[in-house]
C-alpha positions as CSV (number, residue, x, y, z in Angstrom):
1,M,0.0,0.0,0.0
2,S,1.3,3.5,-0.9
3,A,2.6,5.5,2.1
4,A,0.4,8.4,0.9
5,L,-2.7,6.3,1.5
6,Q,-3.9,5.7,5.1
7,T,-6.5,3.0,5.6
8,R,-8.4,2.7,8.8
9,V,-10.9,0.0,9.8
10,T,-13.5,0.7,12.4
11,L,-15.3,-2.3,14.1
12,L,-16.7,-0.6,17.2
13,D,-20.3,0.5,16.6
14,G,-20.3,-1.2,13.2
15,F,-18.0,-1.9,10.3
16,H,-16.5,1.0,8.3
17,L,-13.4,1.2,6.2
18,D,-11.9,4.6,5.3
19,V,-9.1,5.4,2.9
20,H,-7.5,8.8,3.3
21,G,-5.4,10.2,0.5
22,A,-7.1,8.3,-2.4
23,D,-8.3,10.3,-5.3
24,P,-11.1,9.5,-5.9
25,C,-11.9,7.9,-2.6
26,P,-13.3,4.4,-3.2
27,A,-16.8,3.6,-2.1
28,T,-15.6,1.4,0.8
29,T,-18.9,1.7,2.7
30,D,-20.6,-0.4,-0.1
31,L,-18.3,-3.4,0.3
32,P,-20.3,-6.7,0.0
33,P,-21.0,-8.4,3.3
34,G,-18.6,-11.3,2.5
35,V,-15.8,-8.8,1.9
36,Q,-16.6,-6.9,5.2
37,R,-16.5,-10.2,7.1
38,L,-13.2,-11.1,5.6
39,V,-11.6,-7.8,6.6
40,A,-13.1,-7.9,10.1
41,H,-11.9,-11.5,10.6
42,L,-8.4,-10.5,9.7
43,C,-8.5,-7.4,11.9
44,L,-9.2,-9.7,14.8
45,S,-6.6,-12.3,13.9
46,S,-2.9,-12.0,13.4
47,R,-2.8,-14.3,10.4
48,V,-4.9,-17.2,9.0
49,T,-4.6,-19.7,6.3
50,R,-7.0,-19.8,3.3
51,T,-8.5,-23.0,4.5
52,A,-9.1,-21.7,8.0
53,A,-10.6,-18.4,6.7
54,A,-12.9,-20.1,4.3
55,G,-14.1,-22.6,6.9
56,R,-14.7,-19.9,9.5
57,L,-16.4,-17.3,7.2
58,W,-18.5,-19.8,5.2
59,P,-19.2,-22.7,7.5
60,D,-22.5,-23.8,6.0
61,V,-21.3,-24.6,2.5
62,S,-19.0,-27.2,1.0
63,E,-15.2,-26.7,1.2
64,G,-15.0,-26.0,-2.5
65,H,-17.8,-23.5,-2.4
66,A,-16.2,-21.8,0.7
67,H,-12.9,-21.5,-1.1
68,G,-14.6,-20.0,-4.2
69,S,-16.3,-17.4,-2.0
70,L,-13.0,-16.5,-0.4
71,R,-11.4,-16.0,-3.8
72,S,-14.3,-13.8,-4.9
73,A,-14.1,-11.7,-1.7
74,L,-10.3,-11.3,-2.1
75,W,-10.8,-10.2,-5.7
76,R,-13.6,-7.7,-4.8
77,L,-11.5,-6.2,-2.0
78,H,-8.4,-5.8,-4.1
79,R,-10.4,-4.1,-6.8
80,A,-12.1,-1.7,-4.3
81,V,-9.2,-1.1,-1.9
82,P,-5.9,-2.6,-3.0
83,G,-3.3,-3.4,-0.5
84,V,-5.5,-4.0,2.6
85,I,-4.7,-7.7,2.7
86,E,-1.3,-9.3,2.2
87,V,-1.3,-12.8,0.7
88,S,1.8,-14.9,1.1
89,G,1.3,-18.4,-0.3
90,D,-1.6,-19.9,1.7
91,V,-1.4,-17.3,4.5
92,L,-3.6,-14.2,4.7
93,R,-3.0,-11.2,7.0
94,L,-3.9,-7.6,7.3
95,S,-1.4,-5.1,5.9
96,H,0.8,-3.5,8.5
97,D,-0.2,-0.1,7.3
98,V,-3.9,-0.6,8.1
99,R,-5.0,0.9,11.4
100,V,-7.8,-0.8,13.4
101,D,-9.7,0.7,16.3
102,V,-10.1,-2.6,18.1
103,R,-6.3,-3.2,18.0
104,E,-5.6,0.3,19.4
105,L,-8.2,-0.2,22.1
106,S,-6.7,-3.6,23.1
107,V,-3.2,-2.1,23.3
108,W,-4.4,0.7,25.6
109,A,-6.5,-1.6,27.7
110,R,-3.7,-4.1,28.4
111,R,-1.3,-1.2,29.2
112,A,-3.9,0.4,31.5
113,I,-4.4,-2.9,33.4
114,A,-0.7,-4.0,33.6
115,S,1.2,-0.9,34.6
116,P,0.7,2.5,36.1
117,G,2.1,4.4,33.1
118,T,2.4,8.1,32.8
119,L,-0.5,10.6,33.1
120,A,-0.6,10.9,29.3
121,E,-0.9,7.1,28.9
122,T,-3.6,7.1,31.5
123,A,-6.0,9.2,29.4
124,V,-9.0,7.3,28.0
125,P,-9.0,7.0,24.2
126,D,-12.1,7.7,22.2
127,A,-12.3,4.0,21.2
128,A,-12.8,3.1,24.9
129,L,-16.0,5.1,24.9
130,R,-17.6,3.7,21.8
131,G,-20.1,0.8,21.5
132,D,-19.7,-2.9,21.2
133,L,-17.8,-4.8,18.5
134,L,-19.8,-5.2,15.3
135,P,-23.3,-5.0,16.7
136,G,-25.8,-7.1,14.8
137,W,-23.2,-9.6,13.7
138,Y,-23.8,-13.1,15.2
139,D,-21.0,-15.2,13.8
140,D,-19.4,-17.4,16.5
141,W,-16.0,-15.7,16.1
142,V,-17.6,-12.3,16.5
143,L,-19.6,-13.2,19.6
144,F,-16.4,-14.6,21.3
145,E,-14.3,-11.5,20.5
146,R,-17.2,-9.2,21.4
147,E,-17.4,-10.6,25.0
148,R,-13.6,-10.8,25.4
149,L,-13.2,-7.1,24.3
150,H,-16.1,-6.1,26.5
151,Q,-14.5,-7.5,29.6
152,L,-11.1,-6.2,28.7
153,R,-12.5,-2.7,28.3
154,L,-14.4,-2.8,31.5
155,H,-11.4,-3.8,33.6
156,A,-9.2,-1.1,31.8
157,L,-11.8,1.6,32.5
158,E,-12.0,0.7,36.2
159,A,-8.2,0.6,36.5
160,T,-7.8,3.9,34.7
161,A,-10.5,5.5,36.9
162,A,-8.7,4.4,40.1
163,R,-5.3,5.6,38.7
164,L,-6.7,9.0,37.7
165,A,-8.2,9.4,41.2
166,V,-4.8,8.7,42.8
167,H,-3.4,11.6,40.7
168,G,-6.2,13.9,41.8
169,R,-7.9,13.9,38.4
170,H,-11.3,13.1,39.9
171,W,-13.5,14.4,37.1
172,E,-11.7,12.3,34.5
173,A,-11.8,9.4,36.9
174,L,-15.6,9.7,37.2
175,Q,-15.9,9.8,33.4
176,A,-14.0,6.6,33.1
177,A,-16.0,4.9,35.8
178,Y,-19.3,6.0,34.4
179,A,-18.2,4.7,31.0
180,A,-17.9,1.3,32.6
181,V,-21.3,1.6,34.2
182,R,-22.9,2.6,30.9
183,A,-21.4,-0.5,29.3
184,E,-22.5,-2.8,32.1
185,P,-25.2,-1.1,34.3
186,L,-25.3,-3.8,37.0
187,R,-21.5,-4.3,37.3
188,E,-20.8,-3.7,41.0
189,S,-17.1,-3.2,40.7
190,A,-17.7,-0.2,38.4
191,H,-20.1,1.3,40.9
192,R,-17.6,0.7,43.7
193,T,-15.1,2.7,41.7
194,I,-17.5,5.6,41.4
195,V,-18.1,5.5,45.2
196,R,-14.3,5.4,45.8
197,V,-13.7,8.4,43.6
198,H,-16.3,10.4,45.4
199,L,-14.7,9.5,48.7
200,A,-11.2,10.3,47.4
201,E,-12.5,13.8,46.5
202,G,-14.2,14.2,49.9
203,N,-17.7,14.2,48.6
204,L,-19.5,12.1,51.2
205,A,-23.0,12.9,50.0
206,E,-22.2,12.0,46.4
207,A,-20.6,8.7,47.5
208,S,-23.7,7.9,49.6
209,G,-26.0,8.8,46.8
210,A,-24.1,6.7,44.3
211,Y,-24.3,3.8,46.7
212,D,-28.0,4.3,47.3
213,L,-28.7,4.5,43.5
214,F,-26.9,1.2,42.8
215,R,-28.6,-0.4,45.8
216,T,-32.1,0.5,44.6
217,M,-31.3,-0.5,41.0
218,L,-29.9,-3.9,42.1
219,M,-33.0,-4.5,44.2
220,D,-35.3,-3.5,41.3
221,E,-33.5,-5.7,38.8
222,L,-32.3,-8.7,40.8
223,G,-34.0,-8.5,44.2
224,V,-30.6,-8.6,46.0
225,F,-28.5,-6.2,48.0
226,P,-24.9,-5.0,47.2
227,T,-22.1,-7.1,48.6
228,E,-20.4,-6.5,51.9
229,Q,-17.4,-5.3,50.0
230,M,-19.4,-2.3,48.6
231,S,-21.5,-1.7,51.7
232,R,-18.3,-1.3,53.7
233,L,-17.3,1.7,51.7
234,V,-20.1,3.9,53.0
235,R,-20.5,2.4,56.4
236,G,-18.9,5.3,58.2
237,I,-20.9,8.0,56.4
238,P,-23.6,9.5,58.7
239,P,-27.1,8.8,57.4
240,R,-28.9,11.6,55.6
241,R,-31.9,13.0,57.4
242,C,-35.2,14.0,55.9
243,T,-36.3,17.4,57.2
244,T,-40.0,16.8,56.8
245,A,-42.4,13.9,56.6
246,T,-43.5,15.0,53.1
247,E,-40.1,14.2,51.7
248,V,-40.6,10.5,52.4
249,A,-44.4,9.9,52.1
250,P,-44.8,10.5,48.3
251,T,-41.8,8.2,47.6
252,A,-43.4,5.5,49.7
253,V,-46.7,5.8,48.0
254,R,-45.1,5.6,44.6
255,H,-43.1,2.5,45.3
256,Q,-46.0,0.8,47.1
257,S,-48.1,1.1,43.9
258,D,-45.5,-0.8,41.9
259,V,-44.0,-3.4,44.3
260,P,-45.0,-5.3,47.5
261,A,-45.1,-3.3,50.7
262,E,-42.1,-5.0,52.3
263,R,-39.9,-4.3,49.2
264,A,-41.2,-0.7,49.1
265,Q,-40.1,-0.2,52.7
266,L,-36.6,-1.5,51.9
267,Q,-36.2,0.8,49.0
268,V,-37.4,3.9,51.0
269,A,-35.2,3.0,53.9
270,G,-32.3,2.6,51.5
271,R,-32.5,6.2,50.5
272,A,-31.9,7.3,54.1
273,T,-29.5,4.8,55.6
274,P,-26.8,2.6,54.1
275,V,-26.9,-1.1,54.7
276,R,-25.4,-2.1,58.1
């Protein structure tokens, strides 16, 4: 591939292939599904043989038909965007010049989890705040990579939030922690990180509120309480007091109309006093 051309493949939030520097720019967004799947598979693999790629991408047809589909996909891709894939005998791999958002995210995530790094390295990249890998694709190899990347990103965001808090960058730490919560709303470790950041900043009311919010959500969704590990974080915070009875009564009425009385009382009490 020419050094003047820069190709980037995006797999988070959906497949997209961009070529910068081409004149005219090829219509890469109109690549056939088989070609998109071939490029995506190679973005998630270091190198594969023709036989492995054909079997993985076209598993429901005969071997001969699968190899024919692979040859057709390679020809179509070379015609639309030459140089994206390198072919060496029976081995296929993505060109070294092609940038992939998932690979960049994986490099950052592993570095964020493994070592403290500098403050510049601690910053959360845009890729970490995007959606899931190839939403709407249900190939087995996509489902596996989607879950692997999902867990890797969550752990990296939590580790980054904790590290930013240590450096006193509390606002950025909260953004990273809330990004993890958006990706997995019932993940307790992400909510614990939010509570810890508030405590590190000295915001006791916000820490207690974050705990109460998660406690109520967990009870609504699963009917269980937070773990002792999380409850311990807010145990020393004095309970918030309601100044008038009217601040409690409407809440109780609203919950009692939706859930059993015993559960409504637990939820109302949870807004005033942490779990002991």
